[in-house]
C-alpha angles and dihedrals in degrees: 000000000000121000110289094023118144125209088210093065105066102130120095109219113232094231092053091050090053093045092051090048090053089050094047097063101060092033089058093048096047124063093250103097119259092204091051092051093047088051101047108025094070089046092050095049096039101247116161089234088087089058097052123113114280094240092053092052093047090051092049091051088055088056091051092049090049091055093046094046092052091050092048092053089053098043092045096038093120092053091044091050091047091049093048093048091048096049114141136160090267094050092046089051092051092049091049093049093050092045100046101069097051091040093053096041093044094049094045102038105024094109096047090047092051091045100048107021133055092066119129094258094049092044090051090051091049092049093049096042092048091048092055091047092050094048094049095043093051090061092067119104119272100233110132138070126217087248088068093059114127140176095286091051091050091051090051089053091047094051089047091053090049090054090050091065084085107089110247097031095087123219091227093046094047095049093045090052091048093050093047090049085057088055098249115153116258092252093050092043088058091049092050090046092055095044092049092047102052097070091044094048092046093046095047092047091050094048094047091043091055090049091049091049091051091048095042130223118294116252117282092007103107096089098045091044092051092045092049093048091047092049091049090050094051096042091050092051091046090050097055088108086069088065090053090048091052089050088068120085093272125153124244090221097093090055091047090052091049091051092050090050092051091047090052090050091053092049091048090053092047091052092047093050095044110119114246117261117254121232 
């Protein structure tokens, strides 16, 4: 368990499950880190979710990702259909190159990442570091279209997605930053980010879902898990306008500022809760 966890608090309240599901949808669509928010928001507001057993929280996050992934496949079905119909050797190669780094890193280091990262200090570092990368990358010229993407660009997106396995970094934020570093326009950077993300989100959800099925649901968790997944599904569908907003020529700077502000709030709380030094 994390510091401050209590073995006596192992039930996930239904209302907290629903609230976290509602939060997960827009946090996944925006470059602000859904995993970071799910990790630190309950801790900041004092919900007992942050004191639950690690395995219970990991299992619940799988449920949230399942709901979000299902909603994304529905809301982006036209793009998915277009991508499938337009598959070619080149596009398959680009998908493979963007998928390989997060798949390898996730399969090899998932347990160490879950064990050592996702704490308030590491989430704050991921939020701040990602914010700086986004702000700097968005200053590059907008010169390229998604049709110009090649093998090197796909690898950049793949490495960015591998880095985003650290809670707080944000898959969306990392891939947007990588695409902007490569001088893609903001509109095309968003398109590349989504297309690179769908195979990774689907693959990660499937892998974690199979592991959860083999392990079985914790006692008394079926209803909160279903409620959380359902809320994530609905909130993701309801937030699809955020995708359209990001399609416009909007700067990444507001999201970077928000991330810095949240990181500062986490640091302030950590300093406040730090035990006094003994003489």
